[in-house]
KELUM-89485 format. One record per residue: x, y, z of N, C-alpha, C in turn. Coordinates in pm, whole numbers, padded with zeros to 5 digits, always signed. Example, Ala and Ser with C-alpha at 12.3 -4.5 7.8 and 13.67 -1.06 7.14 Angstrom:
% residues 2
+01319-00569+00780+01230-00450+00780+01320-00330+00780+01285-00225+00708+01367-00106+00714+01290+00003+00787
This chain:
% residues 378
+00009-01726-00005+00087-01630+00081-00004-01576+00196+00047-01600+00320-00022-01552+00434-00045-01401+00425-00170-01350+00447-00201-01216+00441-00253-01169+00588-00226-01045+00620-00278-00997+00746-00347-00862+00721-00458-00843+00783-00542-00726+00766-00502-00617+00865-00466-00495+00824-00444-00382+00908-00585-00312+00917-00649-00349+01024-00794-00306+01042-00804-00156+01042-00713-00084+01097-00736+00063+01107-00715+00129+00965-00653+00062+00873-00626+00110+00734-00713+00043+00628-00778-00067+00669-00868-00138+00580-00796-00200+00459-00666-00245+00481-00586-00308+00372-00528-00441+00424-00485-00518+00330-00418-00651+00362-00282-00638+00307-00183-00675+00395-00047-00696+00349-00002-00840+00356+00094-00877+00277+00153-00997+00290+00237-01008+00426+00212-01111+00501+00285-01125+00627+00446-01117+00598+00484-01176+00493+00626-01163+00457+00646-01036+00389+00738-00955+00435+00778-00832+00364+00920-00846+00315+00950-00797+00199+01078-00799+00136+01164-00684+00183+01255-00705+00269+01351-00605+00322+01464-00580+00210+01480-00460+00168+01575-00437+00052+01699-00367+00099+01757-00418+00203+01883-00366+00249+01998-00469+00237+01968-00591+00198+02068-00688+00189+02067-00765+00054+02052-00692-00052+02052-00749-00194+02187-00818-00208+02194-00914-00295+02318-00971-00330+02405-00868-00409+02540-00878-00382+02628-00783-00451+02735-00853-00528+02796-00780-00616+02898-00831-00696+03040-00802-00635+03149-00827-00704+03280-00807-00662+03315-00662-00632+03240-00575-00701+03264-00422-00679+03180-00369-00561+03109-00461-00493+03027-00419-00383+02894-00359-00422+02864-00338-00553+02743-00283-00595+02635-00401-00602+02503-00360-00600+02403-00455-00606+02416-00532-00737+02402-00664-00728+02392-00753-00849+02253-00739-00902+02239-00648-00992+02099-00606-01035+02015-00721-01100+02068-00800-01178+01995-00906-01223+01943-01010-01120+02035-01053-01043+01999-01139-00928+01896-01076-00840+01913-00951-00801+01822-00881-00709+01683-00875-00774+01673-00831-00903+01545-00824-00973+01476-00958-00989+01551-01065-01011+01496-01202-01020+01431-01238-00879+01504-01203-00774+01447-01223-00642+01319-01153-00615+01312-01030-00650+01188-00951-00630+01074-01002-00715+01106-01039-00841+01002-01100-00925+00950-01234-00863+01037-01312-00812+01001-01437-00755+00896-01412-00631+00938-01314-00556+00847-01280-00436+00717-01218-00479+00713-01132-00577+00590-01079-00631+00495-01191-00689+00553-01278-00761+00474-01382-00823+00417-01471-00716+00476-01483-00602+00427-01572-00497+00334-01498-00400+00310-01363-00425+00205-01295-00345+00261-01196-00242+00392-01184-00235+00450-01081-00150+00416-00942-00197+00361-00855-00117+00317-00728-00174+00369-00612-00095+00462-00628+00002+00523-00531+00086+00671-00525+00067+00713-00410+00011+00865-00396-00017+00918-00277+00060+01018-00302+00141+01066-00201+00237+01215-00165+00197+01236-00030+00169+01368+00014+00135+01390+00139+00216+01502+00209+00197+01530+00329+00266+01644+00411+00196+01648+00526+00219+01744+00629+00170+01886+00572+00174+01939+00521+00286+02084+00488+00290+02114+00343+00252+02013+00257+00224+02045+00119+00193+02126+00105+00061+02229+00021+00066+02323+00001-00048+02375+00136-00091+02410+00223-00001+02477+00353-00048+02375+00434-00129+02246+00416-00109+02152+00491-00189+02103+00424-00319+02162+00302-00339+02125+00234-00469+01993+00145-00450+01961+00110-00332+01841+00027-00307+01710+00082-00369+01688+00209-00331+01566+00273-00377+01563+00276-00541+01675+00302-00594+01682+00298-00737+01651+00163-00802+01708+00061-00741+01686-00074-00794+01536-00116-00773+01489-00088-00652+01344-00120-00630+01254-00050-00726+01278+00082-00756+01207+00153-00847+01202+00095-00993+01321+00053-01027+01332-00013-01162+01259-00147-01160+01276-00227-01060+01218-00357-01056+01067-00359-01052+01009-00263-00980+00865-00264-00967+00787-00180-01071+00869-00113-01153+00807-00016-01251+00713-00093-01343+00738-00217-01378+00658-00277-01478+00530-00336-01415+00506-00330-01295+00390-00392-01224+00287-00279-01186+00152-00320-01193+00053-00234-01161+00083-00168-01020+00064-00030-01018+00101+00027-00895+00017-00010-00771-00106-00054-00800-00194-00099-00689-00166-00247-00653-00067-00304-00710-00054-00454-00681+00052-00467-00567+00119-00361-00516+00214-00379-00411+00213-00246-00328+00276-00269-00206+00291-00150-00108+00438-00121-00096+00467+00001-00123+00605+00053-00113+00628+00128+00015+00735+00085+00087+00779+00151+00213+00921+00203+00196+00935+00330+00232+01072+00390+00248+01069+00488+00354+01183+00546+00389+01203+00625+00511+01276+00755+00501+01234+00845+00590+01303+00979+00593+01423+00969+00674+01545+00994+00613+01673+00984+00701+01681+01104+00788+01617+01098+00913+01603+01211+00996+01738+01274+01031+01847+01192+01033+01986+01250+01068+02026+01345+00961+01970+01349+00835+02003+01444+00739+01916+01565+00734+01809+01561+00819+01714+01674+00823+01753+01784+00911+01794+01903+00858+01818+02017+00946+01719+02127+00927+01630+02110+00827+01524+02213+00804+01407+02139+00728+01299+02206+00723+01173+02145+00646+01207+02142+00505+01301+02227+00447+01335+02218+00313+01408+02089+00282+01481+02031+00377+01542+01904+00361+01446+01792+00346+01336+01806+00421+01230+01702+00410+01168+01693+00264+01146+01813+00208+01092+01814+00068+01195+01771-00033+01325+01816-00015+01429+01773-00110+01443+01622-00111+01454+01561+00014+01474+01414+00019+01354+01347-00034+01234+01385+00017+01113+01311-00026+01097+01321-00180+01112+01434-00236+01098+01444-00385+01204+01355-00458+01317+01351-00408+01422+01265-00469+01387+01114-00457+01325+01086-00347+01282+00940-00324+01170+00905-00423+01080+00996-00447+00973+00971-00549+01033+00949-00688+01139+01028-00715+01215+01005-00851+01276+00871-00858+01356+00839-00748+01431+00711-00753+01336+00590-00756+01229+00606-00684+01129+00490-00683+01027+00486-00798+01040+00592-00886+00956+00603-01003+00809+00594-00974+00769+00673-00874+00629+00671-00833+00593+00810-00785+00462+00841-00774+00413+00964-00736+00354+00966-00593+00366+00848-00526+00328+00844-00382+00399+00726-00318+00410+00737-00195+00468+00624-00104+00358+00568-00028+00342+00444-00016+00238+00383+00061+00269+00395+00210+00384+00344+00253+00424+00345+00401+00550+00430+00417+00539+00551+00472+00652+00632+00488+00689+00640+00637+00814+00622+00670+00859+00608+00808+00959+00718+00838+00956+00774+00952+01060+00848+01012+01158+00747+01063+01283+00756+01008+01373+00644+01017+01453+00639+01147+01451+00526+01216+01541+00497+01333+01518+00604+01442+01391+00621+01475+01362+00719+01586+01421+00679+01716+01479+00774+01798+01515+00758+01929+01480+00886+01999+01501+00889+02130+01456+01011+02202+01527+01131+02154+01651+01128+02114+01720+01251+02073+01672+01303+01935+01661+01201+01837+01617+01243+01704+01471+01286+01706+01392+01218+01786+01249+01259+01800+01235+01402+01844+01322+01439+01946+01311+01577+01993+01345+01677+01881+01443+01644+01808+01490+01734+01698+01379+01743+01589+01316+01634+01548+01211+01638+01454+01096+01713+01501+01058+01708+01626+00947+01787+01677+00980+01921+01665+01098+01968+01702+01141+02098+01710+01138+02169+01572+01167+02086+01470+01168+02140+01336+01030+02133+01271+00931+02065+01335+00804+02061+01279+00793+01955+01172+00868+01857+01174+00881+01757+01061+00748+01674+01059+00694+01630+01171+00574+01557+01173+00461+01639+01096+00454+01760+01124+00349+01844+01053+00361+01847+00910+00489+01856+00866+00517+01854+00721+00479+01730+00656+00510+01612+00716+00482+01479+00673+00326+01468+00666+00254+01525+00760+00109+01510+00763+00050+01594+00646+00120+01703+00600+00081+01778+00488+00094+01695+00367+00204+01633+00349+00224+01536+00238+00125+01438+00229+00089+01384+00353-00016+01277+00351-00148+01336+00304-00182+01454+00350-00308+01524+00303-00310+01540+00151-00191+01560+00095-00174+01583-00050-00181+01458-00123-00188+01335-00056-00191+01207-00116-00049+01154-00166+00056+01223-00123+00185+01178-00158+00241+01067-00061+00180+01064+00057+00207+00959+00162+00072+00898+00191+00061+00768+00176-00067+00702+00217-00067+00678+00371+00031+00623+00426+00032+00587+00570+00163+00631+00635+00147+00694+00741+00260+00756+00814+00304+00686+00943+00430+00652+00960+00477+00580+01082+00615+00610+01108+00675+00529+01186+00817+00548+01227+00877+00417+01251+01019+00402+01236+01092+00289+01281+01164+00334+01408+01198+00235+01485+01237+00277+01622+01355+00192+01675+01454+00264+01740+01568+00202+01819+01595+00281+01944+01540+00238+02049+01573+00312+02180+01500+00231+02290+01480+00292+02402+01422+00224+02522+01272+00217+02507+01207+00129+02586+01063+00135+02592+01004+00263+02625+01067+00335+02715+01012+00464+02766+01010+00567+02648+01115+00564+02562+01111+00653+02448+01004+00604+02351+00991+00480+02331+00884+00417+02240+00747+00470+02290+00721+00457+02421+00590+00497+02472+00559+00648+02440+00665+00729+02455+00654+00871+02438+00622+00896+02282+00687+00835+02194+00666+00858+02049+00532+00807+02005+00501+00673+02043+00381+00614+02007+00257+00694+02048+00265+00750+02166+00152+00826+02232+00137+00967+02171+00228+01010+02087+00224+01154+02047+00106+01184+01951+00077+01081+01858-00028+01113+01772-00092+00973+01727-00194+00971+01642-00254+00852+01597-00172+00797+01475-00071+00719+01501+00012+00676+01392-00062+00564+01315-00033+00562+01188-00102+00453+01093-00042+00317+01132+00092+00314+01165+00163+00189+01182+00298+00230+01251+00369+00127+01295+00505+00153+01330+00597+00026+01318+00722+00044+01321+00815-00063+01286+00916-00072+01408+00917-00205+01462+01015-00219+01576+01098-00343+01555+01210-00346+01623+01292-00476+01618+01239-00572+01720+01221-00692+01680+01170-00795+01764+01213-00943+01722+01257-01020+01812+01285-01162+01789+01286-01232+01918+01291-01363+01918+01273-01436+02041+01389-01421+02142+01503-01366+02101+01619-01344+02189+01609-01207+02243+01535-01118+02188+01540-00969+02232+01409-00922+02278+01331-01004+02354+01200-00971+02397+01193-00852+02491+01307-00821+02561+01322-00717+02661+01411-00601+02608+01455-00614+02484+01545-00510+02427+01460-00406+02355+01506-00281+02356+01443-00172+02290+01291-00168+02326+01197-00161+02227+01053-00164+02263+01010-00293+02315+01061-00400+02258+01038-00542+02312+00894-00580+02308+00861-00691+02389+00727-00739+02396+00638-00633+02469+00691-00560+02553+00615-00459+02627+00563-00348+02522+00658-00310+02425+00618-00222+02324+00517-00285+02234+00535-00413+02207+00438-00483+02122+00301-00477+02185+00290-00501+02313+00166-00496+02387+00103-00353+02383+00185-00254+02399+00135-00120+02389+00068-00079+02263+00145-00125+02153+00100-00092+02016-00030-00170+01990-00042-00288+02037-00166-00364+02020-00282-00304+02093-00261-00256+02212-00359-00191+02292-00406-00061+02228-00314+00007+02162-00346+00135+02094-00404+00116+01946-00407-00006+01908-00458-00034+01770-00363+00010+01658-00233+00012+01688-00134+00045+01589-00072-00078+01535-00087-00104+01404-00030-00238+01353+00121-00223+01348+00186-00342+01359+00328-00343+01365+00398-00414+01250+00509-00350+01201+00596-00414+01108+00716-00447+01185+00769-00572+01164+00881-00615+01245+01014-00629+01159+01112-00572+01219+01249-00578+01159+01338-00677+01245+01436-00723+01184+01534-00809+01260+01474-00931+01330+01382-00994+01258+01311-01115+01327+01409-01230+01342+01524-01234+01260+01626-01342+01263+01755-01279+01320+01743-01163+01386+01852-01103+01463+01980-01090+01364+01956-01039+01243+02069-01015+01154+02133-01143+01110+02053-01255+01110+02110-01380+01070+02158-01469+01190+02162-01408+01313+02217-01487+01424+02127-01597+01460+02000-01592+01429+01908-01704+01466+01883-01798+01344+01978-01794+01252+01972-01881+01126+02074-01993+01134+02166-01990+01225+02269-02091+01234+02320-02109+01378+02323-02231+01432+02348-02259+01570+02455-02367+01578+02507-02378+01707+02590-02484+01737+02501-02621+01729+02567-02731+01720+02496-02857+01699+02382-02888+01802+02412-02858+01932+02319-02899+02031+02188-02828+02016+02192-02697+01978+02063-02624+01957+01999-02660+01821+02091-02673+01721+02037-02726+01593+01953-02853+01609+02001-02947+01686+01934-03071+01705+01798-03053+01773+01784-02957+01861+01658-02926+01921+01554-02889+01823+01592-02806+01730+01502-02763+01622+01476-02874+01515+01581-02952+01488+01566-03059+01392+01465-03161+01450+01467-03176+01580+01365-03274+01641+01226-03234+01614+01199-03110+01601+01063-03053+01576+01023-03082+01427+01117-03046+01339+01093-03052+01201+01232-03063+01129+01260-03178+01077+01395-03199+01020+01413-03122+00891+01301-03086+00828+01307-03017+00699+01303-02869+00702+01272-02813+00826+01262-02668+00841+01397-02607+00860+01412-02485+00807+01539-02406+00835+01537-02358+00977+01643-02315+01025+01653-02248+01158+01585-02120+01152+01601-02045+01041+01541-01901+01030+01392-01917+01035+01333-02032+00979+01192-02040+00974+01126-02034+01103+01193-02090+01212+01134-02085+01342+01136-01950+01408+01236-01870+01377+01239-01735+01425+01136-01649+01357+01119-01664+01220+01012-01594+01150+00877-01622+01193+00853-01757+01218+00722-01809+01266+00691-01756+01409+00792-01741+01495+00777-01692+01627+00718-01550+01616+00773-01470+01550+00731-01326+01529+00589-01331+01466+00573-01410+01359+00444-01411+01284+00333-01470+01363+00360-01538+01479+00263-01591+01553+00189-01490+01641+00251-01368+01652+00193-01253+01729+00087-01191+01641-00040-01176+01687-00154-01138+01608-00142-00990+01557-00082-00903+01631-00070-00763+01587+00051-00740+01498+00128-00839+01463+00234-00825+01365+00168-00852+01228+00184-00752+01148+00113-00746+01018+00211-00772+00903+00337-00750+00921+00446-00759+00826+00572-00800+00901+00632-00912+00854+00762-00957+00905+00867-00935+00803+00955-00833+00814+01055-00804+00714+01168-00900+00722+01208-00948+00606+01328-01035+00591+01418-00978+00487+01544-00940+00529+01641-00883+00436+01708-00996+00355+01648-01040+00241+01699-01156+00172+01808-01117+00076+01913-01204+00074+02032-01175-00004+02062-01290-00103+01974-01388-00117+01995-01494-00216+01851-01551-00251+01855-01611-00368+01730-01674-00418+01687-01790-00321+01790-01850-00261+01762-01966-00167+01687-01911-00046+01728-01797+00001+01660-01730+00114+01514-01694+00082+01491-01645-00044+01356-01605-00089+01266-01732-00098+01319-01838-00147+01246-01966-00161+01218-02024-00029+01311-02018+00067+01277-02072+00196+01176-01991+00272+01185-01856+00252+01083-01767+00318+00945-01792+00256+00942-01807+00123+00810-01831+00056+00753-01958+00107+00836-02060+00137+00790-02184+00185+00733-02166+00323+00797-02083+00402+00749-02060+00543+00616-01982+00545+00605-01875+00460+00488-01795+00466+00375-01837+00362+00419-01923+00267+00320-01965+00175+00209-02063+00233+00251-02132+00336+00166-02221+00416+00193-02198+00548+00172-02069+00599+00211-02034+00736+00141-02107+00838+00208-02148+00945+00156-02213+01060+00207-02143+01186+00118-02094+01270+00177-02033+01395+00242-02141+01483+00339-02109+01560+00410-02205+01644+00312-02282+01737+00339-02414+01741+00267-02494+01828+00320-02473+01974+00243-02525+02074+00296-02513+02208+00426-02584+02234+00449-02702+02158+00575-02778+02172+00686-02688+02110+00666-02625+02001+00769-02538+01939+00797-02418+02029+00692-02356+02088+00715-02243+02179+00794-02287+02304+00775-02409+02346+00850-02463+02460+00993-02475+02426+01018-02533+02309+01159-02548+02261+01229-02412+02250+01162-02315+02194+01222-02191+02182+01255-02124+02318+01168-02149+02413+01195-02095+02548+01313-02167+02608+01331-02298+02582+01444-02373+02627+01580-02332+02564+01567-02299+02431+01683-02247+02350+01726-02111+02410+01633-02024+02437+01661-01890+02491+01736-01910+02631+01681-01996+02714+01739-02027+02844+01873-02078+02827+01896-02171+02738+02026-02233+02728+02134-02130+02675+02090-02046+02579+02177-01946+02520+02224-01842+02626+02116-01800+02704+02146-01704+02812+02235-01754+02912+02238-01891+02936+02322-01956+03044+02464-01951+03007+02494-01933+02870+02624-01928+02817+02699-01790+02833+02615-01686+02878+02678-01561+02904+02791-01570+03003+02909-01510+02969+03034-01526+03045+03041-01437+03170+02989-01309+03154+02988-01227+03281+02862-01130+03270+02842-01063+03376+02714-00989+03393+02726-00839+03355+02814-00811+03253+02826-00670+03213+02688-00619+03148+02646-00509+03204+02512-00457+03157+02526-00343+03056+02656-00309+03029+02682-00199+02933+02659-00067+02985+02662-00048+03118+02632+00081+03184+02734+00184+03151+02855+00138+03123+02971+00224+03086+03029+00307+03204+03000+00269+03327+03069+00329+03435+03225+00313+03427+03258+00207+03361+03407+00173+03351+03475+00263+03249+03407+00336+03178+03455+00412+03070+03474+00558+03100+03570+00632+03045+03669+00583+02934+03782+00503+02994+03835+00414+02927+03951+00332+02971+04076+00416+02934+04174+00432+03026+04297+00501+02997+04379+00444+02877+04359+00314+02856+04431+00251+02749+04354+00234+02616+04228+00295+02619+04148+00294+02494+04068+00167+02471+04067+00076+02569+03988-00044+02550+03839-00013+02560+03760-00069+02470+03613-00054+02471+03574-00175+02560+03556-00150+02682+03534-00257+02780+03389-00314+02754+03285-00236+02756+03149-00296+02739+03133-00354+02593+03195-00294+02495+03191-00348+02367+03266-00479+02350+03371-00498+02419+03447-00623+02423+03365-00738+02487+03306-00698+02605+03227-00801+02680+03100-00834+02602+03043-00734+02529+02931-00769+02445+02968-00872+02341+03079-00854+02273+03117-00954+02171+03142-01082+02244+03211-01091+02352+03247-01211+02412+03126-01287+02459+03030-01217+02514+02913-01286+02557+02828-01337+02435+02810-01260+02335+02741-01304+02216+02803-01422+02151+02936-01420+02140+03015-01533+02087+02983-01665+02160+02976-01657+02288+02952-01779+02367+02804-01819+02359+02715-01718+02352+02570-01748+02352+02532-01824+02223+02588-01777+02116+02551-01830+01979+02652-01940+01940+02764-01946+02016+02874-02044+01967+02895-02028+01824+02917-01908+01776+02934-01874+01640+03014-01751+01622+03137-01763+01578+03225-01650+01566+03162-01545+01465+03100-01592+01358+03057-01502+01251+02953-01402+01311+02888-01430+01420+02790-01345+01482+02858-01217+01520+02984-01218+01566+03054-01108+01625+03172-01057+01534+03201-01133+01433+03325-01106+01351+03344-00961+01313+03234-00900+01255+03251-00763+01211+03272-00667+01327+03197-00679+01439+03204-00587+01541+03344-00603+01612+03395-00734+01630+03522-00752+01695+03633-00710+01606+03632-00747+01473+03747-00715+01389+03754-00574+01339+03633-00523+01313+03620-00388+01241+03583-00276+01343+03470-00289+01409+03426-00181+01492+03512-00164+01612+03556-00259+01677+03652-00249+01783+03789-00239+01733+03829-00341+01648+03958-00343+01586+04070-00362+01691+04195-00355+01635+04311-00371+01719+04315-00272+01833+04281-00141+01811+04297-00036+01910+04205-00053+02035+04086-00106+02018+03993-00109+02133+03973-00250+02192+04050-00345+02136+04033-00479+02204+04098-00494+02335+04066-00597+02418+04116-00616+02553+04265-00623+02567+04331-00672+02463+04480-00685+02467+04555-00560+02510+04488-00449+02490+04555-00315+02521+04536-00275+02669+04473-00364+02740+04450-00337+02891+04588-00324+02962+04607-00225+03046+04730-00201+03119+04717-00241+03266+04594-00298+03296+04569-00353+03432+04577-00247+03539+04533-00127+03508+04546-00029+03613+04430-00039+03721+04327-00107+03686+04227-00137+03786+04121-00031+03806+04129+00086+03736+04023+00192+03754+03885+00148+03713+03881+00057+03616+03748+00009+03577+03680-00068+03684+03756-00153+03755+03701-00242+03862+03647-00151+03982+03718-00047+04012+03676+00045+04115+03544+00109+04079+03523+00135+03943+03396+00205+03912+03278+00103+03883+03307-00017+03869+03203-00112+03816+03093-00144+03927+02969-00103+03901+02868-00132+04002+02835-00278+04018+02873-00360+03913+02842-00499+03917+02955-00572+03993+03068-00505+04021+03185-00570+04092+03249-00686+04006+03252-00658+03880+03305-00761+03796+03465-00763+03808+03523-00882+03779+03671-00891+03772+03708-00859+03624+03705-00730+03593+03717-00685+03457+03846-00723+03398+03959-00700+03474+04094-00729+03413+04102-00879+03377+04063-00962+03469+04068-01103+03441+03977-01142+03322+03858-01091+03318+03764-01120+03218+03808-01067+03082+03874-00954+03079+03925-00903+02951+04023-00999+02894+04118-01053+02977+04211-01156+02927+04135-01276+02868+04042-01322+02930+03966-01444+02885+03897-01406+02757+03836-01290+02744+03762-01251+02622+03854-01246+02513+03979-01185+02518+04073-01182+02411+04110-01320+02370+04148-01403+02461+04188-01540+02432+04082-01623+02360+03955-01606+02410+03845-01681+02345+03821-01638+02203+03823-01503+02187+03783-01453+02053+03905-01461+01950+04029-01467+02000+04139-01494+01917+04144-01642+01873+04090-01725+01960+04094-01878+01925+03990-01902+01813+03885-01837+01817+03773-01855+01715+03737-02006+01716+03710-02057+01830+03678-02197+01838+03545-02238+01770+03449-02140+01781+03320-02166+01731+03301-02086+01596+03306-02162+01490+03280-02114+01357+03174-02204+01292+03055-02142+01264+02956-02216+01212+02941-02193+01058
C-alpha cells in the first residue's frame, strides 16, 4: 500500500483513504452492516490506515458503524477522521456536546484528524465569532484531538483567508482533473503546498462522474491500459500530486475496494502520455458544453419558478459526460417538475438581464428536450 509522509506531523498515512459516506445499504436504506464491515476489514488488511467519517453520513449511522468495525483493532494501527458539523453549532456548549457524542459513537477517547466540516466564508465567520477554533485547540491540548484541520467548499479567496488564519495541521479540499479551477482548485493546492499544509482530497472521481464515460472517451483510456478502470486514472491523477497525502474514495461495494487496492497497492504516478490523454479528455468534454451560462444568477428569480442556472448546469453536464446518471438526481429530484425549463412562459426578462447575452428561452427548450430524451445512459 502506497504511503505518504506528512512531514509536519511526522506520520505516514496510506495514500488511499476509506471514505465512509457511501457504504452499501439494504432495502430499508440502512447500512448493510456485514458488507460494510467486510469492506473495512479488507482495506485494513491491505494496509489502508486512514478512515474518514462525519456526523451526518448515513443519517448519523456511519460513525457508529466505523466505531464498531474498528473496535477490535489496535488503536495505533489506524487514523480516524471525523468532523464537527458547524451548521449545528450555535454555542461552545454545542461543540462539547457533539464532540463527546462522537467519541462515544466511535468508541475511542481521541480523534486523530478532526475537521471543521464544509467551511465556507459564511460558516467560517460564524465559527470565529463563537470562538470555536479556540475551543478545538483546547481539545487538542488535552489530547482528545491529535491533528486539527478543516474541509472546504467555497471560492479560492475564502480558502486563502481560512488557510492563512493559523498553522493548520492539514486540510481537505475537493479536487479532480475536471475541477482544477473550481473551489480551492489547483491554485489552492499550490498555496497549501507552499505553506507546508498537507492535503486530503475528496471527490477525486467527482462523485462517480469520472468512473463511466461515453465510448469515445472510454476508448482513449482503454488505449493506455485495457485492464485499468476509468476511476483508477482519476485517482492516480490526484495521487500524482506530491502534497496530496490522502485520496479519499467513498467505496460502496467490495468490487470498488478491490479495484482501489489494486490502484494504490502498486501505485504509479501518471506518465506523460497519460497526462496528455487526460488533458485531451478534459478539452473534449468541455467542448460539449451547450451554452456559456456561468451561474451568475442575474436571470433569477424567474417569474415562472424555473431554476435557469440549475437547468443549464444539468444540461451542460449531461452533454459533457454523455451520461444521464450524472445529472439524474439533480434533474429529477432537486429541480423536479416545478423548476424545470418546461415551465418557462417566455416572458424574456431573463434575457434582458443576462450579462452573457444567452438565448435563454431557446436554450431552455433544448435543455428540456435533451434531458427528457435521456439519449445518453451509461
